[in-house]
Phi, psi and omega in degrees: 000158180265125182216129174227111187302328185276330183253337185266037177236154191282173188294331181289328177289318181298332185275358179282125184283359183270354190295327191260131175236107182082001174073015181250315186231150170301136181285116180294328178291068184206130183304318183292312181298315183296316178295325175300310181299315180301320179286319183297321182260006180053050180265148169227144175292130183274118171296325180296326181262005179059046183274131168218117186275131183284134184230024186237110182297325179297323178290317179297317177299323181294324177290319175305312178293322184292323177281346180071035182292137175198180177303136181091346179279149171249126185243126174262115177256136180247121176074063183292344182065242175259006174102021184295301178289326182302322181297312182301316181295318180298318181298339179284344181094003178288155172271116188247126172248115185249124177256124189237124182278323186290121191289340179287334196276329175312315181296324181290314179300325183298330179268316183288340178250016180302133177104345177264101184276004179254017181238130176240120180263126184243112175289141174147175180265121181303337180279352184237343182288155178274092190297315180304313177299317181300322186263009175073025182049039179235159180300144182210168176247157178239127175236140181197150162253089192286141170293128190298332181293341186228020176308308182297310177304321182291311177305311184294319179298321175294318184282324184288340178279354181057044175291152176287056182268132179264330182203147172236129173242105188232148170274124178219164173302137184298324182297324177290320178300319180297321177290327180293331180256001184301155179252162181306145174084357176260159181299324183282346186288133184196193183297330173294319179303309183295316184294315182291321183285336179287319183272328191224174167246102179268143171210149178282120181280309179192160179274155180229110186290154179306327187286001180275004186231154164236118350289157180292128178288163179268009180231158182279148183236159178217160167262127173245138177248129181242110175284116182284130180286145177291324168231152180306158183304321179231147177276131178228147179295324188213106185298327180294311180301317175311308179286333175296319180290318179298315176302316177299317187293322181262359176290331177219072193291345181280346182270157174296162183301319182301305184288330177294323181286324175297321180293336179270004175102358177292150176285142180299320181295315179297320182299310185297319174295319179291320178293320173296316181292327185271351180073023182259136178296122186294344184271357180280153173267147182301334182289355177258359184284142171275166175302321180298319178291322177297324178293318179301308183297315181298316179298318178296324173294325176298309182301313181298322181289341178275347180278000000 
C-alpha cells in the first residue's frame, strides 16, 4: 500500500501543534496520528500480545531522556509497535535496533519510520534472538514499552545473560516496578526484587497515566530505570546456588527459611549446617533477608555440599 505519514493525514491532525518532533516528521505519539495509522493499516491492539499504543509525546521524550539516548549510542528497543518510541529514540541520533514479535508490524514500521536510516527493524522474539550478534557484540542500552504479561521473563533474560547493557529504561506495570525496588521485610519484596537489585540499581523515573495509551490499560504504569552494575551487588561463589536459595525462600514465603528450603528439596542436614556456618537464624523468613544474607547462605550451601 502507499502510505506517507507526513502527507497522508487529515487536516485536523496536521493542525495539531504537537505533531512535529525535530521539524521533520509527524509525531506518532499523538492520538490522532496513532488512530490514523491504525485505520490505514487496519490494526487493532492485540490483547494476546499485550499491546497498548503510547500516544503521549511527553512520555516518549521522558523515556528517551531516561535512557540517555544520543548520537553514538546503540539502543535495543523491545516491541516497537507502530514506531512511537522508536521515532523518539531515532530523533536523538542513536542507532536503534528494534525487535518486534507481531508479524504484521514490521511492514507497518517500514512505512511509519521511512526516512530514519538509523533504525533497524528485526522481526522476531526477543527471548529467542541472538542479542550479542544483533547488537554487534558492543555495549548498548535498552528502551522498551514492555507487554505487561511478559515483563519479568524479558527483564530476567536480559540480565541473566550478563550482556554489555549499561542502562535499561522500560515501561512496566506500577505493581511490578514496586516489586523491583522493594526492600527486605516489605510485602512487595520477593525474588524479582533480589534479582533486579543483584544486577542493577533500579529507580522509578515517573508515572504514566492510562490516558497515555490507546487503548487505555486498566492498570497504572511507570517508567523504571535500571542502571546495570559493572559487578553484581554481592559476590557469590555460585550464582546458580544463590538464585536457587532465593527461589526457595520466596516459594513458600510464609515459612521459615529452614522449612522453605526443605520444601524446595534441600537436605535438612545441609540446611542446618549452612545456616549455622552463615550465622543466620533458622527461624527467620526469607522475606527479611538482605542480598548479603542470601549470599552468605548460598555460599555456605556451596561449602557444605563440597564436604
